[in-house]
C-alpha positions, 0 to 999 in steps of 0.5 A: 495549586489552582491558579487564580484567573485574571478577573479574580486577581483584578477584583482582589487588587481593586479591593486592596487599592487603599493599601499602596505598600502591599500593592507595590510589593505585589508588583514584583511577583510576576509580569501578569500581576504587574500589568494588573496592578499598575492601572489600579495604582495610577487611577489616583492612589499612587499620587499619595506619596509620603516622601519628597523623593518619591513624589519627585520621581512621580512628577518626573515620570509624568513630565517624561510623557510630554510630547517632543512638541511640548518639550520644544515649546517649553524650551523655546520659552525658557522653561527648563525641564528636569534632565531626568525625564529624558533618560529612558522610555517608560514601560507603561502608558501610565498617564492613560490610567489616570481617572482623577485630575487634581489641580494640587498635583499640577501645582506641585509639579510646577513648584518642583520644576521651578524649585518652589521659587514663587516670583511675582514678575511677569516673565516667571508667571508666564513661564509657569502658565505655559508649563501648566498648559502643557501638563493639562494638555498632556493629561487631557490628550492621554486620559480617557473617561476621567472620573473626577476633575478639580478645575482650579485653573485659568486654563480652558480645559474643555477646549483642549484637544482630547476633551471630548474623550476625556470628560464625557464620563466625569462623575465629580467636578469641582470648579473655582468660578474665579478661574473658569470663564463662562465659555469654557463651562458652556463647552464642558456642558456639551461634553459632560452630561453624567455628573453626580457631584458638583462643587462650586467655589467662589460663586459671586453672580449668575454664570450662563456657562455654569447654568448650561452645565447644570441643565445638561446633567442627567443625574445630578445628585450632590451639589455644594456651593461656596460663594465669594464674599462679594456676591450678587443675587443668584436667582438663575442658579436657583432656577437651574437647581430647581429644574433638577429637583427630581435628581438632587439628593444632597444640597450644601449652601454656604451662604443665604444669598444663594436662594434655594429652590422651593421644591427639590422633591428628591432632596434627602440632605440639606446643609446650610451655612451662613459664615458671613456677617449678618449685618451685611446681608440682613435682607438676604437672610430675611428672604432666605428664611421666607423661602425656607419656610415655604420650601418642601423637601418631602424626602429629607433625611438630614438637616444641618444648619450653621449660623442661621437663627430660623427655628420657626422656618425649620419647624415649618419645613420639618412639618412638610416632610414624610417622617424620614428625618434621621438627623438634625443639627443646628449651630448658631452664634446668635443667642437671641434666637426664638422659637426653639421650642417650636422646632422641638415640637415639630421634630417630636410630631414629625420625625419618628425615625430621628437618631441624632439631634443637636439643637438649642433650648430655653428652660420654657422648652423643657416640656417639649423634650418629654414628647420628643423622647416619647415619640422618637424611640430611635434616638441615639444621641441628643445635644441640648445647648442653651441660649442664655447665660444669665442663670441664677446660681441658686436655681437648679433650673436644669433639674427639670430637664434631667427629670424628663431625661430620667423618666422618658429616655428611650433605651436607644439613647446612649449619648447625651450632652446638656448645657453647663449654663443650667444648674443641676442639683446633686440629687437630680444628677444622681437619679439621672445616672441611676436610671441607666442601670441595666444599660450603658450610657456611651457618652455624657457631656456638659457643653458650653462651660462647666461653671456650675459643675462641682467636685460632687458632680464629678465624683458621681460621674467617676463612680458610674464610670467605674461601675460601667454605667458610663463609658466616657465623659468630658469632665471626669 
């Protein structure tokens, strides 16, 4: 039988990198396979152990690589390492294969050494801090061209020996600003210039080191910012993001206080979440909405807005895109929102390629759904929620929406969700499902309550499921 060469084997094993059990079995085939598989497992995936004993073995293996100087330093400071790490030398330089450095792993190793005791006295904290320092120094000195880093420690990682060879090829960096000081970030900006993904947590005010890090990047594409609840204006951060307007494609803002740049010409995905109390940030919300209405994201494909009632501004933004939007998702808690119809109209006129839509409607907006269905022939899924709860029980106000869906839905539309706050007659319900004969409705949902859904409605759905016209529903 023809023997596979090393390059072919390496390609095969890399394709199987998520199947740890299989790769562990392959380790035992022969020395050549072992030498090929060990670096793959130690990139990251071997750290995902299911059993406590296996995890301890892994952590002890890592600790066994601590140099004698670190061991003596820790011993002198009353940090007692597991005795198992001194038993025998390792077959491979495992640490050098690591491409992903996660704070969670370091914290677990520290927890194991200190037997999960979480004392708050100063001496215990200092000992844990020293062990953390030596473990990070170990990784940074041994790892070459790390790919991902979770920087959630007060340790100045960019200042440790070996940082200049460990971090220059970083692809993804996650930073907890509460832990990392500006000087350490500035030093990282001199080393790391090829980030594609940057996640920033607990951002509370403009940080010069972070601004330098963003400015240093050549191809920054994905940025996610989660601010601290006690935050100040971050306009310098906004300016830094604007300067990367030709490379950033995905932007996730979890607070309106992070003013977005006006022009991110390459942006294809925008996610905005406002999880903080509106009354605390009323001025920021108004300013944010103004920026949003004036912004231009011509290449936008995905728009996701959470807890921000700005349908008018979103409609204005969509009107300035180039027709490439595939998905729009709006979720709000404020039921007093206005201009929902304006958004539907903007989507109908400017988003011929849209496939997924989740938004809100008032009965007066139903008329815009017709043009949406006629103009957007690629729709796969729609979800229409209501803003109002005080619907007259004797008024079948939802029949108009069902009639529009019945007459004008494109053949691509196979997932439909409509509000339970609108009342639907049995006849309109039945006509709606009859219109799907010859095709299949994969999923039908009544969202936001089922106060007006009777047993008669449910019987209709069950019958069409039996006939195969409906695959699944949330109220069968």
